[in-house]
N, C-alpha and C positions, 0 to 999 in steps of 0.2 A: 492498707487492705488486707482483709483476711485471705482472699484469693489472690496469691502472689502471681499465678499465671495471667490472670484477667489484668493485673496492674501492668505486667510486662507488655501484654498486647497494647494496651492503652498508650504506654509510653511509646511504643514503636510507631502507632498510628499517628499520634501527634508528631512525632518526629518527622515522618513524611510529609505531613500537612504544613509543616513549618518550614520545609525545604523549599528552595526556589522552585516554581512549578515547572515540571518537566513531563507530567502526564496528567490525564484526568483524574481528579481526586474524589469523584462521587462515591466510588465503591468504598473507598478508605473512610469517607464520611459516614456513610451508612453503617459500616462495621463498628466505627467507633461510637455512634450514637447508641448502638444496641448494647454496647458495654457499659457506658457511663450513665444512662438513664436511670437506672436503679440506685447509682451512687449519688448522682446530683442531677436532679431535674433541671435545675437553673443552668448547669453547663451544658446540658442537652438542648435546652432552649436556644442558647446562644450559637451552639452548632447547627441547630436547624436553621437559624438565620444564615449563617454561613453558607449552609447548603443551597438555600434559596438564591444567594449571591451567585454561587457557581453555576447553579442550573441557568442563570439568566445571562451569563457571562462568555465571551469568547476567550479562547485560551490566551491569547494576546492580552486581553484586559486583565486576567488572573495575574500575569507577569507584571504588568504595570502597577496595579494595585499592591502586590507585594513589595516592589521597589519603593512605592511611595510610602508604605507603612513601615518598613524597617531600614531602609537605606538612605532616607532623605534627612533623618533626625537621629543624631547619635543616642539621645535619650529613649529611643525606642528600638535600638540595636538589639540583635539576639545574642550578643557577646556576654556571657555570665560574668567573666572575670572583669570586663570594663564597667559593669554595674556596681560589683561588689568592691573592687579594689582600684578603679581607675587606671590610667595609663601609667603603670609604675612597675618596679621591680617586683613587687608582691604578686602583681598579675602575671609576669613572667614566671614566677616560682609556681604560681597555681597551673599555668599551661604545662610545665614540665611535670608537675604531679598527675595531672589529667593523662599525660602522655604516657607516663610510666604505668598507671593503673590500666589504660587501655592495652598496651602491650602486652601486660601481665595476664589479660583475659583474651589476647589473641585478636585484638581490634585495632584498626588504624582510623585516623580521623580523615584521610583521604581527601585531600585538597582544600580542607577547611581548617580554621584554627580549633583547637582541642577544646576551647571553652564555647564554641557555637552551640546554642541550645539544642537544635536538632542532633547534633553529634552527642552531647550529654545525654539527651533522652535515648538515643540508640544504644548507648553504653548500659543504660539501666536494663534493657532487654537481655543482655548478654552476661552482666554480672552476677555470679552464683554466691556472692558474699552479701547477705542481706543487710549486714551492719553498714557496709560500704553504700549500699543503696539507699538506706535510710539517711545516712549522713550527706549524701550528695543531695537528696530531695530537701532535706531541712536546711543545710547550710549553703546550698548553691541554687537550686531550682526554685524553691519556694521564695525566698527573699528577693530573687531577681525577679520573678513574675509580680512580686507586690510592688517593687520599685517601679516597674514599667507601667503597671496598672495606675499607680499613683501619678506618674507624669501624664497619662491620658486623662485622668480625672480632673487634673488641674488645669486643663486647658480651657474649660468653661468656667467662668465667674458668675454665679447666679445673681449676684448683686450689680453687675456691670450692665448698663444699658446698651442696647444696640441690636442688630439683627440675631436670630435665633442661632444657637450654636449648630455647627455643622454635625451632621450624623456621624456616629463612630465609624472608622474605616474597618471593612470587613475582615481584615487579617488582625486588626487589634481586638475585634470581638472573638476571633478564633483563639487568641492568646488568653483573653479573659476567660474563656470556656475551660482552658487547661487550668487556669488559676482556680476556678470554681471548683473543678475535679480535685485538685491537690488539697484544697481546704477540706473538702467533704470526705476524701479518703483518709485523711489523717485525723478525723473527728476524735476528740478526746486527748489528742497529743498536745505536746507543747507547741507554743508558736515558733516560728523559725528564728533562728539566732540571728543576731545582728552580724554584719559582715566583718566587723572589727574582732568577734569572738568565734568565727567560723572554725570548725574543727578540721584538722587535716592540712591546712596550707598556712604558710607563714604570714602573719598579719602584723608583724612589728618590725 
């Protein structure tokens, strides 16, 4: 995005929305929608649906749906390194690299693994090295979102007979709205690199 300050605000807002619910997110949703609507109307539309879900839900239900969306199925987890590199020494190296970058910018991951997506997004709000921000978006955040979205899309087989497919989970739509924002805000740029060629982390 041309407006780096706006991008930083969006990363921070999505980071909060993708954390385990600990407070009412409606104000953050409204602020995020005001920032992304002009960049990606499609992302805003999904965020509007998530807003409707939040408005009609108890706080306990938000927590239940969050757990259902991200903790019950590893293919939907929010751990960037798991999706890109699996449970391997490569992921361990990525975790160390993230931690070093965080410390260099005065940030700690505070109780979460360093590759947890909200932690990574929060780092993008404090990192003053734009090349590093772009690298993390292109080589970590974007491909991870594409992989999770593909897993979600693959759930429904249009040729398979049976009852209608279940509606998307609200938190999956929240994640998809972030993916649409990333795609739109990087318009004209190259597609994300494959995990095996990710820059900055050992992959061999």
